[in-house]
C-alpha positions as a Markdown table, in Angstrom:
| # | Residue | x | y | z |
|---|---|---|---|---|
| 1 | Met | 19.5 | -0.5 | -8.0 |
| 2 | Ala | 20.2 | 3.1 | -8.8 |
| 3 | Cys | 17.6 | 4.7 | -11.0 |
| 4 | Lys | 17.8 | 7.8 | -13.1 |
| 5 | Ser | 14.6 | 9.6 | -12.2 |
| 6 | Arg | 12.3 | 10.2 | -9.2 |
| 7 | Val | 9.5 | 8.1 | -10.7 |
| 8 | Ser | 11.9 | 5.2 | -11.5 |
| 9 | Asp | 13.2 | 5.4 | -7.9 |
| 10 | Ala | 9.6 | 5.4 | -6.6 |
| 11 | Ile | 8.7 | 2.3 | -8.7 |
| 12 | Ala | 11.9 | 0.5 | -7.6 |
| 13 | Thr | 11.1 | 1.3 | -4.0 |
| 14 | Leu | 7.5 | 0.2 | -4.3 |
| 15 | Val | 8.6 | -3.2 | -5.8 |
| 16 | Ala | 11.4 | -3.7 | -3.2 |
| 17 | Val | 9.1 | -2.9 | -0.2 |
| 18 | Phe | 6.4 | -5.3 | -1.5 |
| 19 | His | 8.9 | -8.1 | -1.9 |
| 20 | Glu | 10.5 | -7.4 | 1.4 |
| 21 | Tyr | 7.2 | -8.0 | 3.2 |
| 22 | Ala | 5.9 | -10.7 | 0.8 |
| 23 | Ser | 8.9 | -13.0 | 1.6 |
| 24 | Lys | 8.6 | -12.8 | 5.4 |
| 25 | Asp | 6.0 | -15.6 | 6.1 |
| 26 | Ser | 7.5 | -17.9 | 3.4 |
| 27 | Glu | 11.0 | -17.5 | 5.0 |
| 28 | Glu | 9.6 | -18.1 | 8.5 |
| 29 | Gly | 7.7 | -21.1 | 7.1 |
| 30 | Lys | 10.9 | -22.5 | 5.6 |
| 31 | Asp | 12.7 | -22.2 | 8.9 |
| 32 | Ser | 10.0 | -23.6 | 11.0 |
| 33 | Gly | 8.4 | -26.1 | 8.6 |
| 34 | Lys | 5.1 | -24.1 | 8.8 |
| 35 | Asn | 3.3 | -22.1 | 6.1 |
| 36 | Ala | 4.8 | -24.1 | 3.3 |
| 37 | Ser | 1.9 | -23.1 | 1.1 |
| 38 | Met | 2.7 | -19.3 | 1.5 |
| 39 | Asp | 3.8 | -17.8 | -1.8 |
| 40 | Gln | 7.0 | -15.7 | -1.4 |
| 41 | Phe | 5.7 | -13.4 | -4.2 |
| 42 | Lys | 2.4 | -12.6 | -2.4 |
| 43 | Leu | 1.4 | -10.9 | 0.8 |
| 44 | Ser | -0.3 | -13.0 | 3.5 |
| 45 | Lys | -2.8 | -11.2 | 5.7 |
| 46 | Asn | -0.1 | -10.8 | 8.4 |
| 47 | Glu | 2.4 | -9.4 | 5.9 |
| 48 | Leu | -0.2 | -7.0 | 4.5 |
| 49 | Lys | -1.0 | -5.8 | 8.0 |
| 50 | Glu | 2.6 | -5.2 | 8.8 |
| 51 | Leu | 3.3 | -3.4 | 5.5 |
| 52 | Val | 0.3 | -1.2 | 5.8 |
| 53 | Gln | 1.0 | -0.3 | 9.4 |
| 54 | Lys | 4.7 | 0.4 | 9.0 |
| 55 | Glu | 4.9 | 1.7 | 5.5 |
| 56 | Leu | 1.6 | 3.5 | 5.0 |
| 57 | Asp | 0.8 | 4.6 | 8.6 |
| 58 | Met | -2.7 | 3.2 | 8.4 |
| 59 | Asp | -3.4 | 2.5 | 12.0 |
| 60 | Asn | -7.0 | 1.4 | 11.3 |
| 61 | Val | -5.8 | -2.0 | 10.2 |
| 62 | Lys | -5.1 | -2.9 | 13.9 |
| 63 | Asp | -8.9 | -3.6 | 14.0 |
| 64 | Pro | -9.2 | -7.2 | 12.8 |
| 65 | Ala | -12.5 | -6.4 | 11.0 |
| 66 | Lys | -10.9 | -3.6 | 9.1 |
| 67 | Leu | -8.0 | -5.8 | 8.1 |
| 68 | Asp | -10.4 | -8.5 | 6.9 |
| 69 | Glu | -12.3 | -5.9 | 4.9 |
| 70 | Leu | -9.1 | -4.6 | 3.3 |
| 71 | Met | -7.9 | -8.1 | 2.5 |
| 72 | Lys | -11.2 | -8.9 | 0.9 |
| 73 | Glu | -11.2 | -5.8 | -1.2 |
| 74 | Leu | -7.6 | -6.3 | -2.4 |
| 75 | Asp | -7.7 | -10.1 | -2.9 |
| 76 | Glu | -9.4 | -10.1 | -6.3 |
| 77 | Asp | -8.7 | -13.7 | -7.2 |
| 78 | Gly | -9.8 | -15.0 | -3.7 |
| 79 | Asp | -6.6 | -17.0 | -3.0 |
| 80 | Gly | -6.2 | -15.5 | 0.5 |
| 81 | Gln | -3.1 | -13.6 | -0.5 |
| 82 | Val | -2.4 | -10.2 | -2.2 |
| 83 | Asp | -0.2 | -10.3 | -5.2 |
| 84 | Phe | 1.7 | -7.3 | -6.6 |
| 85 | Phe | -1.0 | -6.4 | -9.1 |
| 86 | Glu | -3.6 | -6.4 | -6.3 |
| 87 | Phe | -1.3 | -4.4 | -4.1 |
| 88 | Val | -0.7 | -1.8 | -6.7 |
| 89 | Gly | -4.4 | -1.1 | -6.8 |
| 90 | Leu | -4.2 | 0.0 | -3.1 |
| 91 | Val | -1.2 | 2.2 | -3.9 |
| 92 | Ala | -2.9 | 3.7 | -6.9 |
| 93 | Gly | -6.0 | 4.4 | -4.9 |
| 94 | Leu | -4.0 | 6.1 | -2.1 |
| 95 | Ala | -2.0 | 8.1 | -4.7 |
| 96 | Cys | -5.3 | 9.3 | -6.2 |
| 97 | Ala | -6.7 | 10.2 | -2.8 |
| 98 | Cys | -3.5 | 12.2 | -2.0 |
| 99 | Asn | -3.7 | 14.0 | -5.4 |
| 100 | Asn | -7.4 | 14.9 | -4.8 |
| 101 | Phe | -6.6 | 16.3 | -1.4 |
| 102 | Ile | -3.8 | 18.4 | -2.8 |
| 103 | Glu | -6.1 | 19.7 | -5.6 |
| 104 | Leu | -8.8 | 20.5 | -3.0 |
| 105 | Ile | -6.3 | 22.5 | -0.8 |
| 106 | Val | -4.9 | 24.4 | -3.8 |
| 107 | Thr | -8.4 | 25.2 | -5.1 |
| 108 | Glu | -9.4 | 26.5 | -1.7 |
| 109 | Glu | -6.3 | 28.6 | -1.3 |
| 110 | Gln | -6.8 | 30.1 | -4.8 |
| 111 | Ser | -10.5 | 30.8 | -3.9 |
| 112 | Gln | -9.5 | 32.5 | -0.7 |
| 113 | Ser | -6.8 | 34.5 | -2.4 |
| 114 | Ala | -9.3 | 35.7 | -5.1 |
| 115 | Gln | -11.8 | 36.7 | -2.4 |
| 116 | Ala | -9.2 | 38.7 | -0.5 |
| 117 | Lys | -8.2 | 40.6 | -3.7 |
| 118 | Ser | -11.8 | 41.5 | -4.5 |
| 119 | Glu | -12.5 | 42.9 | -1.0 |
């Protein structure tokens, strides 16, 4: 799907990546007869772990306790899976954190520049 803008491309990529990972356990379940209850439109804990490690470079989810904590925070409806709406909350939080970091860096650089000019 070719999009016309960077934001549209970003949204399309976000949706595609989510569904790529969300369908993994359900496909494996179909093939093996296991996990028949897994929803192909939601992330299981294993799918969430793989997505976060590979796509978001968050190594701290290797710790089972951290993964359980993340799953609990994201799984608002308590069904043991993360749907797209719940996942977007994680992405939005990360985007806000990145923005705050950029603003902090720019503000510090401007402050240092102003100090250097006044000396």
